[in-house]
C-alpha positions as CSV (number, residue, x, y, z in Angstrom):
1,M,42.2,256.6,64.0
2,I,40.8,255.8,60.5
3,F,37.5,254.0,60.5
4,E,37.6,250.3,59.5
5,K,35.7,250.9,56.3
6,K,38.4,253.3,55.3
7,S,41.2,251.0,56.3
8,P,42.5,249.2,53.3
9,K,45.3,246.8,53.9
10,I,48.8,248.1,53.2
11,S,51.7,245.8,52.1
12,V,54.9,247.5,53.1
13,I,57.8,246.3,51.0
14,M,61.5,246.6,52.1
15,S,64.6,245.0,50.7
16,V,67.7,244.9,52.8
17,F,71.3,244.0,52.2
18,N,74.0,244.1,55.0
19,D,72.3,246.8,57.1
20,E,72.6,245.4,60.6
21,K,73.1,248.9,61.9
22,N,69.7,250.2,60.9
23,I,67.3,247.4,60.1
24,E,65.8,247.0,63.6
25,S,64.9,250.7,64.0
26,S,63.6,250.8,60.5
27,V,61.3,247.8,60.9
28,N,60.1,249.0,64.3
29,S,59.1,252.4,62.9
30,I,56.7,250.4,60.7
31,L,55.5,248.1,63.4
32,Q,54.7,251.1,65.6
33,Q,52.5,252.8,63.1
34,T,49.1,254.2,64.4
35,Y,47.5,252.7,61.3
36,E,47.0,249.0,62.1
37,N,45.9,247.2,58.9
38,F,49.2,246.3,57.2
39,E,51.8,243.6,56.6
40,L,55.5,244.2,56.4
41,L,57.3,242.2,53.8
42,V,61.1,242.2,54.2
43,R,63.5,240.5,51.8
44,D,67.0,239.9,53.0
45,D,68.9,240.1,49.7
46,G,71.8,237.9,50.5
47,S,73.2,239.7,53.6
48,I,76.4,238.3,55.1
49,D,76.3,240.4,58.3
50,Q,73.8,240.1,61.3
51,T,70.8,241.4,59.3
52,R,68.9,238.1,59.2
53,K,69.6,237.3,62.8
54,I,68.2,240.7,63.9
55,L,65.1,240.2,61.7
56,D,64.5,236.8,63.2
57,S,64.6,238.3,66.7
58,I,61.7,240.6,66.0
59,R,58.5,238.9,67.0
60,D,55.4,240.3,65.2
61,E,52.9,238.3,63.1
62,R,52.7,241.3,60.7
63,L,56.4,240.8,59.7
64,K,57.0,238.4,56.9
65,I,60.7,237.7,56.1
66,Y,62.0,236.3,52.8
67,T,65.6,235.4,52.3
68,S,68.0,234.4,49.6
69,S,71.7,233.5,49.6
70,K,72.0,235.3,46.3
71,N,71.9,239.1,45.9
72,I,69.6,240.1,43.1
73,G,69.4,243.8,43.8
74,L,66.7,246.2,44.9
75,T,64.6,246.4,41.7
76,K,64.0,242.6,41.4
77,S,63.6,242.3,45.2
78,L,60.8,244.9,45.2
79,N,59.0,243.2,42.4
80,L,59.2,239.8,44.1
81,L,57.6,241.3,47.3
82,I,54.9,243.0,45.3
83,K,53.9,239.6,43.9
84,K,53.8,238.2,47.4
85,S,51.8,241.1,48.8
86,K,48.2,240.7,50.0
87,G,47.2,244.4,50.4
88,T,45.4,246.7,48.0
89,L,48.0,249.4,48.8
90,I,51.7,249.1,48.4
91,A,54.0,251.2,50.6
92,R,57.8,251.6,50.4
93,Q,60.3,251.8,53.2
94,D,64.1,251.7,52.9
95,S,66.0,249.7,55.5
96,D,68.1,252.6,56.7
97,D,65.2,255.1,57.0
98,I,62.4,255.8,59.6
99,S,58.7,256.4,59.1
100,L,57.1,258.7,61.6
101,D,54.4,256.9,63.6
102,D,51.4,258.6,61.9
103,R,52.7,258.3,58.4
104,F,50.3,255.7,57.1
105,E,47.3,257.2,58.9
106,I,47.9,260.5,57.2
107,Q,48.6,259.1,53.8
108,V,45.7,256.7,53.6
109,K,43.3,259.4,54.8
110,K,44.5,261.7,52.0
111,L,44.4,259.0,49.4
112,I,40.9,257.9,50.2
113,N,39.3,261.3,50.9
114,D,40.7,263.0,47.8
115,N,40.7,260.0,45.6
116,Y,44.4,259.8,44.8
117,D,46.2,256.8,43.3
118,A,49.4,257.6,45.2
119,V,50.5,259.7,48.1
120,L,54.1,260.7,49.0
121,S,55.5,263.1,51.5
122,R,58.5,265.2,52.3
123,A,61.2,263.9,54.7
124,F,63.5,265.1,57.4
125,V,67.2,264.5,56.7
126,K,68.7,262.4,59.4
127,D,71.1,264.2,61.7
128,S,70.4,267.6,60.2
129,N,67.8,270.4,60.3
130,S,66.9,270.1,56.6
131,V,63.9,268.9,54.8
132,R,63.7,267.3,51.3
133,P,62.6,268.3,48.9
134,N,63.0,271.9,50.0
135,F,62.2,274.8,47.6
136,S,61.7,272.4,44.7
137,H,58.6,271.0,46.5
138,Y,56.7,274.1,45.3
139,L,57.6,273.8,41.6
140,P,55.6,271.8,39.0
141,K,56.6,268.1,39.2
142,K,56.0,267.7,35.4
143,Y,58.8,270.2,34.9
144,L,61.2,268.9,37.6
145,I,61.0,265.2,36.5
146,K,62.7,266.1,33.3
147,F,65.9,267.1,35.2
148,K,65.8,265.2,38.5
149,N,63.7,262.9,40.7
150,P,61.9,265.3,43.1
151,F,60.3,262.5,45.1
152,I,61.3,260.6,48.2
153,H,60.9,257.0,47.1
154,G,60.6,255.6,50.6
155,T,57.5,257.7,51.3
156,L,55.5,256.2,48.4
157,L,52.0,254.8,49.1
158,I,50.3,253.6,45.9
159,R,47.3,251.6,44.9
160,K,48.6,248.1,44.0
161,R,46.5,247.9,40.8
162,V,48.0,251.1,39.5
163,L,51.5,249.9,40.2
164,I,50.9,246.6,38.4
165,D,49.3,248.4,35.5
166,L,52.5,250.4,35.1
167,G,54.5,247.2,35.0
168,M,55.8,247.5,38.5
169,Y,59.5,248.4,38.7
170,D,61.4,248.2,35.4
171,E,64.0,245.5,36.1
172,N,66.3,246.8,33.4
173,F,67.0,249.7,35.8
174,I,69.3,248.3,38.4
175,F,69.5,251.8,39.9
176,A,67.2,254.8,39.6
177,Q,64.2,252.4,39.4
178,D,62.3,254.9,41.6
179,Y,63.0,257.8,39.1
180,K,61.8,255.6,36.3
181,L,58.6,254.7,38.2
182,M,57.8,258.3,39.2
183,K,58.3,259.5,35.6
184,S,55.9,256.8,34.5
185,L,53.3,258.0,37.0
186,I,53.5,261.5,35.6
187,E,53.5,260.5,32.0
188,N,50.4,258.3,32.5
189,S,48.6,261.1,34.3
190,I,48.3,259.1,37.6
191,R,46.7,261.2,40.3
192,F,49.1,261.7,43.2
193,K,49.8,264.1,46.0
194,V,53.0,265.0,47.9
195,I,52.1,266.0,51.4
196,K,53.9,269.1,52.6
197,K,54.4,267.7,56.1
198,P,57.5,265.5,56.5
199,L,56.4,262.0,57.5
200,Y,59.8,260.2,57.1
201,I,63.4,260.5,58.2
202,L,65.8,260.0,55.3
203,N,69.3,258.7,55.7
204,T,71.7,260.2,53.1
205,K,75.0,258.8,54.3
206,N,76.6,255.4,53.5
207,N,73.6,254.2,51.5
208,I,73.0,253.0,47.9
209,S,72.6,256.6,46.6
210,S,75.9,257.8,48.1
211,N,78.0,254.6,47.7
212,M,76.8,253.9,44.1
213,S,76.5,257.5,42.9
214,R,78.1,257.0,39.5
215,Q,75.8,254.0,38.7
216,Q,72.8,256.0,40.0
217,E,73.7,258.9,37.7
218,Y,74.1,256.6,34.7
219,Y,70.6,255.1,35.0
220,A,69.1,258.5,36.0
221,N,70.5,259.9,32.7
222,L,68.7,257.1,30.8
223,V,65.5,258.1,32.5
224,R,66.0,261.8,31.6
225,K,66.7,260.9,28.0
226,N,63.8,258.4,27.7
227,I,66.1,255.6,26.8
228,E,64.5,252.2,27.0
229,F,66.3,248.8,27.0
């Protein structure tokens, strides 16, 4: 376990919309972390299924639930949660993904010991034997970012002050907000590390990326072309 003096508080931010199938297991994967100094901020972004009922059934003082009858989308929801966060570190988690139980312990240790501003990891793909990113993990990120987003957004752990200095998530980007953010990290020479070991289980089916692929690609092209609103 990481010593207390090396245990900064993490604010884990998660936005969820109509994900009654996955939300409980996703939340529990955070609550079961071996790293103990964190809060989990979940925003129910106008769900009309059983998502809120499931969240209310989870009893843990580290879980803070925010809700709205109006759906405002992932980008604005994440920024709202950042503003409510109390930690010095911000971590992402998607509502249909799973964090392995030692994820934060490994990431915080790497961030502190090697003085990084952000740490990410690779991820296992749910219900498969594959890992993402695969071969592209070994290629220069400054090159890859011009053509694709080579990072798993849900694995992000970043210093809050750095995220705020970058302007948080660009709310003009309804989709591909993670691509925009990671491109900003590289362009601003932010020190970050992608851990080779997968610390996350990534769902790739029936999610925002797959269901809204055309919209995702539209905004991703804006990022590639450096088009600002």
